C-alpha positions in Angstrom: -6.5 2.9 -0.7 -7.5 6.1 -2.6 -6.3 6.3 -6.3 -6.4 9.1 -9.2 -5.7 8.5 -12.7 -3.0 9.5 -13.9 -0.8 7.5 -17.3 1.8 5.1 -16.4 5.1 6.8 -16.9 8.4 5.5 -17.9 10.5 3.0 -15.7 13.4 5.6 -15.5 11.0 8.5 -14.8 9.2 6.6 -12.5 12.9 4.7 -11.0 13.7 8.7 -10.1 10.3 9.7 -8.9 10.6 6.9 -6.3 14.3 7.7 -5.2 13.3 11.1 -5.0 9.7 10.8 -2.7 11.4 8.3 -0.5 14.5 10.1 -0.1 12.9 13.3 0.5 10.8 11.5 3.1 14.0 10.4 4.9 16.0 13.5 5.2 13.1 16.6 4.4 15.6 17.7 2.4 15.5 18.5 -1.9 17.4 15.5 -3.5 19.6 16.9 -6.4 20.7 14.6 -10.1 24.6 13.9 -8.4 22.2 12.1 -5.3 20.6 10.2 -7.4 23.2 8.5 -10.0 25.6 8.0 -6.8 23.5 7.0 -4.2 19.8 6.9 -5.8 20.4 3.4 -8.0 19.2 5.3 -11.1 21.7 4.8 -13.8 21.8 7.0 -15.9 24.2 10.0 -16.3 24.1 13.1 -14.4 23.0 15.2 -18.1 20.4 12.7 -18.2 19.1 12.9 -15.3 18.9 15.9 -15.3 16.7 16.3 -17.6 14.0 13.7 -17.3 13.9 15.8 -13.6 13.4 18.7 -15.7 10.3 16.7 -17.4 9.0 15.4 -13.8 9.0 19.6 -13.0 6.8 20.2 -16.2 4.8 17.8 -15.4 3.8 18.5 -11.9 5.1 15.4 -10.4 8.4 17.3 -9.0 9.0 20.9 -7.9 12.2 22.9 -6.2 12.5 24.9 -3.4 13.5 28.7 -4.5 16.9 28.2 -2.8 18.3 24.6 -3.6 18.3 23.6 -7.2 17.5 19.8 -5.6 13.7 18.3 -6.3 10.7 17.2 -3.7 7.5 15.9 -4.4 4.8 17.6 -5.3 1.0 16.2 -3.8 0.8 14.7 -7.7 4.0 13.0 -7.0 3.5 11.3 -4.1 -0.2 10.2 -5.3 1.3 8.8 -7.8 4.0 7.0 -5.9 1.5 5.9 -3.6 -0.9 4.1 -6.3 2.0 3.0 -8.7 5.2 2.7 -6.9 5.0 2.3 -3.0 5.5 -1.8 -1.6 4.2 -2.2 1.6 6.9 -2.7 4.4 7.0 -5.6 6.9 6.2 -4.1 10.9 9.3 -4.8 12.8 9.2 -7.5 14.7 9.3 -5.4 18.0 6.7 -3.1 17.3 4.3 -6.6 16.0 5.0 -7.9 19.7 4.4 -4.3 21.8 0.8 -4.2 19.7 -0.4 -7.5 20.9 1.1 -7.2 24.1 -1.4 -4.0 24.2 -4.0 -5.9 23.0 -3.9 -8.0 25.9 -3.8 -5.7 28.6 -7.8 -4.6 28.2 -10.6 -6.3 27.6 -12.6 -2.7 26.1 -11.9 -2.3 22.5 -11.4 1.4 23.1 -9.2 1.6 26.0 -6.5 -0.5 23.4 -7.4 1.2 20.9 -6.2 4.4 22.7 -2.9 2.2 24.6 -2.1 1.3 20.4 -3.1 4.9 19.4 -0.5 6.5 21.8 2.5 3.8 20.7 1.7 4.2 17.1 2.2 7.7 17.5 5.5 7.5 19.3 6.7 5.1 16.4 5.5 6.9 13.6 6.3 10.2 14.7 2.7 11.5 13.3 -0.6 12.5 15.2 -2.8 9.6 15.7 -6.9 10.1 15.4 -9.1 7.4 16.7 -12.8 7.9 16.0 -15.0 5.1 18.2 -18.1 6.3 16.0 -18.9 9.7 13.8 -19.4 12.0 17.0 -16.5 10.2 19.3 -13.0 11.2 18.5 -9.7 10.7 20.7 -6.1 12.1 19.2 -2.9 12.2 20.3 0.6 12.8 19.3 0.4 16.2 18.5 4.0 16.5 20.0 5.4 14.6 17.8 3.5 16.0 14.2 4.8 19.3 15.0 8.6 18.0 15.7 8.1 17.7 12.3 10.7 20.0 9.9 7.8 21.5 8.5 6.7 22.8 11.7 9.3 25.5 11.9 6.8 27.7 9.9 5.0 28.9 12.3 2.3 29.8 9.9 1.9 26.4 8.1 2.2 25.2 12.0 -0.6 27.6 12.9 -2.9 26.1 9.6 -2.9 22.9 10.7 -2.9 22.9 14.5 -6.7 24.0 13.4 -6.8 20.7 11.9 -7.3 19.8 15.8 -10.2 22.2 16.1 -12.5 20.7 13.5 -11.7 17.0 14.1 -15.4 15.9 14.7 -16.9 17.7 12.2 -14.6 16.7 9.2 -14.8 12.8 11.2 -18.0 12.5 8.8 -16.2 13.1 6.1 -13.6 10.5 5.9 -16.4 8.0 7.4 -18.5 9.0 3.6 -14.6 8.1 2.2 -13.4 5.0 3.9 -15.5 2.1 1.6 -12.2 -0.3 1.1 -11.2 -2.8 4.1 -7.3 -2.0 3.3 -5.5 1.3 4.6 -7.0 4.1 3.4 -4.4 7.1 1.8 -5.6 10.7 1.2 -3.2 13.4 -0.3 -2.7 16.7 0.4 -6.0 18.5 -1.2 -7.6 14.9 -1.1 -7.1 14.7 2.6 -10.7 15.4 4.7 -9.2 16.3 7.7 -7.3 19.6 6.0 -5.2 19.9 2.9 -1.7 20.9 4.5 -1.8 17.5 5.4 -2.3 13.4 4.6 -3.8 10.8 6.3 -3.4 7.3 6.6 -6.6 5.4 8.0 -8.4 2.5 8.1 -11.4 0.5 9.4 -11.0 -1.2 13.0 -14.9 -2.7 13.1 -18.3 -1.1 11.8 -17.8 1.9 14.3 -14.2 2.5 14.7 -11.5 4.8 12.1 -7.9 4.5 12.9 -5.9 7.2 11.1 -2.0 8.4 11.2 -2.2 11.9 10.3 1.0 13.4 9.3 2.8 16.0 7.1 2.1 15.3 3.2 5.8 14.0 3.3 5.1 11.0 5.8 5.6 7.8 5.1 3.1 6.3 3.7 4.8 2.5 3.2 5.5 2.5 7.0 2.2 4.3 8.2 -0.4 1.6 6.0 1.4 -1.4 7.1 1.0 0.1 10.5 -2.5 0.2 10.4 -3.5 -2.8 8.6 -1.6 -4.5 11.2 -3.4 -3.6 13.7 -6.8 -3.9 11.9 -5.6 -7.6 11.2 -4.2 -8.2 15.0 -7.6 -6.6 16.7 -10.0 -8.5 13.7 
């Protein structure tokens, strides 16, 4: 996956960042110190947690909306989480079975990928983009993507929706950036498909790419696991 150079932070701060990222991914609500002490598994006083959150904000890993005392991750916070903290999630057995079944419905690999793409968009609640080659792109799941809370902001929705108008020309950059066999993660400004979104993408074969595109608040661990499983199933 994509890496950036950020020095490893002390354990308690790292655990606080982990809890903020994972809670915000789940709820789309800013996270406060009270939650972290009572439900986030942080073994420290509220005052200590508040000080650490303030430090994390000053260091650029967290920020806070003007209307809330709670914090949310910044792009740098998500990047640190992905690079240093995130653990791969096991794909649910039913999802494994469904993907395996879709692989057996056709002998045409492109048709199989389209079927899997529609299914994964439903499960991940994000958009799926499949590049069969550098000049042949298929996408699905926009309704799931735009149903995310972020898209209640009309300007944000319009900006992200234009991404699909330029998808075919930008996919060239994705091909150029995907160098590893395991899925790659591109967050925000490092996402060649659009700086207001994030992409988890993996090679299916020498020609094809399978990508899940969502807001920066996407479930990175789950989407990484989905693509990893698809790669291994179709290998």
